[in-house]
N, C-alpha and C positions, 0 to 999 in steps of 0.2 A: 739193231740192238738185240742182244740175245737174252739178257736177263729180264725178268718181269719188272715192269715199272709199278711202283707203289704210289698211288695217287691221293692227293688231298684236293677236293674240289670246293672252292669257295664260291658260294652262290649257286648251289646245285639245282635249285628249283627254278632259276631263271632260264631265259632262252639259251644262253651259252652253256649253262650247266646241263640242261636237258639234252642238248645236242652232243655235248661231250660224252655223256653217259650212253647215248645211242651209239657213238663210235666205239666206245669202250666195250659195249656188249657184243659187238661184232668180232672182238679179238680177245676172248677170255684167256687165251694163252699168253697174251702180252701184258695185260694190265690187271692190277689188283687195287681195289678201292679201300683206302685206309680210313679216310674221314670225309664226311659230307657236311656242309653247313648251309643254313637257310635262315631267313628272317621271319616270315609270317605264314608261309604255305606249308603248314605242318603235315597235313594229310598227304600232300605230294612227297614231302620228305620221307614220311613213313613208307610209302610205296617204293621209293628209291632204296631205302634201307632193306626192305624185304627182298628186293632183287639183287642188290650188290653186297649186302652184309658187311658194312664198314665196321671198324672197331670203335669209331667215334662218330657222334652226331652232335653238331653244335648249333645253337640258336642264340638269339641276341639278349634275351632277358630270362629271369628266373621263372616267371609265370609260364612262359612258353616251354621252358625246360621241364617243369613239373608235368605239364600236359603231355609233352612229347614222351616222357618216360612211361606214362600210362598207355599211350597209343602203341608204343613199341612193345611193351609187355603183352598187350592184347594180341599183337601181331606175331608174337613169338620170336622177336628179334632181340638179341643180346648185344646192344651197343651202349657204350658209356656216353651219357648225355652231359654236355658241358654248355656253359653260356657266357656271353660277354666277349668284348674285344680281346681281353687277355686270353680267353680260350681259343680264339681264332689264331692269335700269335703262337699259342702253345702247339696247336696241331700242325701248323705249317712247318714248325721247327723239329717235329718228331724225327728221331734218327732213322726210323724205317721209311719215312716219306722221301721219295726221290723227286717227284714232280708235283708242282702246285699249279692248278688252274685258278688264276686270280680273276674271278668273274663277278665280284660283288660290285653292284652299280653305285657310283657316287663316291663321296669322300670317305665313306665308311670302309672302303676297301684299301685305304692307304696304309694303315698300320700293319695289317697282316701281310700285305705285299712287301713292305719294308722288312718285316721279320723273316720272310722267306728269303729275301736277298741276303740279309746278314747270316742266315743259316746255310748259304751256299747251295740253294736248291735250283733245280731246273724250273724256271718260272714261265708259264704260258700266260702272257699278259693280255687280258681282255678288259681290264679296268682302265679306262682312259684317264681317270683323275689322278692315278698314281704318278704318271709322267707330267700331266698338266700342272698339278699342284706342286710336286716335289721332284721335278726332273733332275736337277743337279744332285740333290741329296740321294735320290734313288739310284742314279747311275753310279755314284760313288760307292753306295752300299753293294751294288751288284759286283763292282770290281773288287772291293775290299773282301767281300764274302766268297769270291770265286764262284758266283752264281752264273747260270746260263739263262739268257733272256731271249724268248721267242715270241714274236707278236702274233696275236690272234685276230685283231681287227682285219677284216678282209683286205682292206687297202694296204695296211702295213705288211701283212703277210704276203701280198702280191709283190710289193717292193722287195721284200726279203728274198722271195723266189727269183726275182728278176735281176738282183745284184749278183756279182760273181761270188762263188762259194768262199773265195779267199778274202772277201771284204772284211776289213779290220777297223772300220771307222774313218777311213780316209777316202772320200768320194773322188777327189781329184786323182789320187793314185790309181783308181780303177777306171779313170777316163769318163766319169759321170759328169754330165752338164746340169741336169735337172732331175728332180723327182716329180712325177705327175700324178697327183692324187685325184682319182675319179670320184664323182658324186652323181647320184641319180637326179638331184634337183628336188626330190621329194614330191609331195602331193600338190604343192602350190607353185610349181615351176612356170605354169602358163596362165594361171588365172589373172584377171585384171588386178592391178595393184590396189585399186580402190576397194576391191572386195576383201582384201586381207584384214581390214579392220573388223569384219564381222564373222570371220571363220570360227568354227567351234573346235573344242578339243577332239571330238570324234572325227572331224574332217582332218585335223592335223595328224591324227594317229592312223589314218588310212593310207599307209605307205603303198605305193604302186608295185614294189618289187620284193621287199623284205618283210618277214614276220619278226617283229621286235616288241619289246615292252613299250608302255605308253610314254615314259619319260624320254627314252631314246628316239621314239618315233617323232615326238615334238622337236627334239634336237635336229632330226633330219629335215623336218619341215622348215625350220629356221636356218638350216645349214650351220648351226652351232656345232653339230657333231663333226662337220668337216673342219671347222675352226679348231676344235680340240685335237683333231687328227693332225692338223698342221703342226701344232705344238708338240704332239707326240713324235712326229716324224723328225722334227728338229733334234730331239734327244736320242731317238733310236738309231738314226743314221748320221748323226753329227752334221746335219745339213743347216746351212744358213737360211734365214727366211727367203732371201732372193733365189735360193736353189729349190724352193718348193712352190709348185704351181697347182692350182685347183682347176680341174676340167669337168664340166658337167657332161655326163654321159648317161642319158635317160634309160638306156636298155640294161644297165648294170651287168653287162657281159664281161667287159674289161674292168678288172678290179683295181688296177693301177699300173703305171708304166715307169720305166727308167729311160731317160734320154741321155745317150752317150755322145761324146765329143766327135766321134767319127760319123755322126748322123744316124746311127742305129737307134731305134726305140724298141725296147724289149718289154713286152706286156704279159701279164698273166690273165688268162681268160677262164671262165667257168660259169656254170649256172649259179644264180644267187642263192647259195645255201651255205650256212656257216659251218656245216660239217666238213667242207673242203679245207679251210684254213686250220680247223681244229685237228683234223686227221694229219695234215702236213706237220703240224707242230708236235703232235703226239708221237708220230713215227720218225721224225727227223733224226738222222739224215736219210732214212728210208722213206718210201711212199707206201701207204697202206690203204686198203679199201675204206671209203668213207660212207658208202651207201648212196652217194650222189649219182644221179643219172648222167650219162655222157652228154656233152654239149652238142646240140644240133645247130650248126651254122647256116643251114640252108633256109632260104626264104625270109631272112631277117636283115635289117640294115643297122649299121652302127653309126650314131651321130654324136657330135661334140659341140659344146657351147661354152662360151666364157661366162662366169658367174656375174650377175648384176648386183652390185652392192646396195642399190636402192631397194631391191626385192629381198636381199639377204644381208642386212646390216650386221647381223651377228658374226658373219664370216670376217668382215672388215675389223670388227672389234677384236677378234681373236688374233688376226695378223698384227694389229697395233699392240696388243698386250704382249705378244711374243717379241716384237721389236724393242719394246721398252724393258722387258724382262723383269727381274726382281720378283716381287710377290704378286705382280699384276695377273699372271696366268691363274694363280690360285684364287684371286679376287674374281676374275672372270668366271671361273667355274662355279664358285660358291653363289654368286649373284644369279647365275643362270639356273642353278638348282632351285633357288627360292622362287624365281620368276616362273619357271615351268610348273612347279607345284601349285602356285597360285592360279595359273592359267588352267591347269587340269581340274582344279577345284571350282572353276567357274567364277573366280573372284575378280579377275581382270581380263581385259581383251588381249588379243594376240600381239598388238604393237607394244604393249607394256613390257613384253619380255626384253626386247632390245633396249628400250628406253631405260629400264631399271638397271640393266647391266652397265650401260654407259654412265648412269648416275653413280653407281658404286665405284666404277673405275676412276671417276673424276675425284673421288674422295679417298682413294687408297693411298697408303703410305708407300714411299719408294724404298729402295734398298734391297739387298740380297738377304734371304733367310739364312740363318746360321743353324737352325734346328727345326724339327717337326713342330715344336711348340710355337715358333714364330709363324709358321704356316697355318697352324690351327687357329691362332689368334687372328690372323688376317682373314681366314675363312669365316670365323664367327662375326667379325666386324662387317665384312662384305654382306653377309646375310642380313645383319641389322640394317645396313644402309639400303639394301634392295627392298627389304620388307617395309621400311619407312616410306620409300617411294611408292610401292605397290598399295599400301594402305591409303595413301592420299588419292591414288587413282580409283580405288574401290569405293571411297567415301561418296 
């Protein structure tokens, strides 16, 4: 790509945003930052604005915007400060923006990602919930808007790299038998099942391989993150649930694989560093330096295990929600967000996460969503149902 890419980074102060800016800083001749957005980490956002000089800085509420304006003025940065969901939708659709890194965690990232799709942007998708909640609607928006969609999750990025370049949504036409999503198994892969009842949030967040935020770390411990990725893979690669298999690979060296009908299995390997998939998507179809060290294959073993649904019930709940379809994936995601928040706050135990999700799914309405409003309503009701269950557990 010869021209400079103008970037909008949603969730700039999170792990993905920070790593994106690290890669961007290595290639000043390729990238220009137009907009940065954040939620609460204002000091970090100011430091990023000092370095990258965006035209816009966006936060979620007016009080944060007022504070940010003062901090930026003190730092000598002239950026227009906006706030709210509508501001996120505004900056992703700016005519000068070419590429949007969609890295806002949770359901809050859905509307701006949808706006970027409608605006025909090149979308680097790191927000799981966009496809989990609104897979059909989002993919329709991508097609209608003429947007380009590139996955950032290390697993989906690995699959994207392992599929033929000419892949156009038809796995069978490419001779693909299965997509193999790898999972580390998280921090609780080997501890006795009886001990799971008393694990703490800090233990759940101590991921053995990856540096991630606390919510995503808990999702890794429960393997809900892999369940969400299964649903994502369904939409990204037009894969039926039976064509998606989860493989526990504790070393996190193989990031995912594609199994072909001729018996070949093509895998993408690398050190566990999110800058690799970020750099691949930023530079696509070229490859650019990510700052990640070369993979050392000597003196290490690679092992694989089947997931145990008794240890990881959230993974089975995700497969079930995908198979039933409709609004159940959105319900799954919303209930999980509520449950993880309660667990991280020390209000409920670890087992309440899966139990509250199952409770919410059992009470969910069936049927296909016709609009974002349908999904947002289902999301809100699922949170109420999950919270009701969680409050009883905490009492």
